[in-house]
C-alpha positions, 0 to 999 in steps of 0.5 A: 255115212261111215262108208263115205268117211272111209272113202274120204280117208282113203282119198286123203291118204293117197294125196298125203302119200304124194306130199313133201313131208318137210314142206307139210311140216313147215307150213302146218306147224307140225313136227316131222321126224325122218325115220329113213327110207322115205318114212317118217312121222309127224307129231301134230296137235289137234284140239289140244291133243297130240297125235302121230301121223305116219308118213307115207301111209297116213295112219294116225294114233295118239302120241301118248303111248299110254292112251289106247286108240278106240275104233270109231263108233258106227254112224248113221244118217246122211249128213246130220248128226244121228239122234240130234235132239237139241233142247236147253234142258238136255244135259246129255252130251253124248247122245249123237252115236259119236264119241266126241270126248277125244278118246276115240280118233274119229275117221272124220278127224283123221281126214281133217288132220291129213288134209290140214297137213296136205293143204296148209299154206303156212300163211299167218293170221290175217286178224280178220274174223269171218263166219261160215257164210263168207267162206268160198261156197259157204252159202251152199252149206250155211243152213246145215252148219247152223243146224249142226254146229251153231244150234248145238253150241247155243242149246247146250251152253247158253246160260252156262257161262262157267261150263263154257269157259271150262270147256274152252280151258280144257281145250287150251283156249282163251276168253275173248270179249265178243258176245256175252261170253266167248272164247277161241281155241286153236284147232290146229297149230295155225288155225283157230275157231272162235265161239260166241254166245249171246244170252237171251231175255224175255223178248229174244232167245239166246243166239251164237256164232262160230267164226274163223280167221279169214286165212282159213281157206288157205289151210282147208277147203270149205267142206273140211271147215264144215266138218271141223266146225262141227267136231270142234264144237262137239268137243267143246260141249263135251268138255264143258258138260263133263 
């Protein structure tokens, strides 16, 4: 999986290098500063943190000069989060072999940032929410998305409304009126992710959902939205429970 991520990052950097930086900045909501001789740097907000993306090489670092970038932890598995054992009583928030705290710039996050800059359409929100199944070819990965994103959201945060809203607040988000409790965060300047939890009772277990504005396919392809959905959810869980 680590080799796959590195390969994806290399492909993204090649595509990024050929893009027009001013157009990418205008469409994505990032800030671009030209340094001369075809070089520059983007300042891009992702999950309530600012990152610097060098153009044209695509290298990414924290915008906060006092924050040290860590190497990504090694990952194993084949599309599933390693060590993914979801139980409502399990309070551990970092047992996946991946640092979802935001203190590590994950390779998968780097790929997401580059593809967001490359593909951003600049179109405004359509004001209509859709689930993963409604994305182009979303049905191909919907069961995996439930397992890797929605189930962890429910298993970790159902029954923990105060923690849930703490995580939403830490990520710069806001409450919404959906479900028993819900929230929305801006993952990137122009695309957001909505989280919903319904509490269970004696007859029905708790359930949840993750929704996106219907404009999102003009910013990222479905495979990237799948990764974004997981990473944003895991960041929320970490912020909620620490």
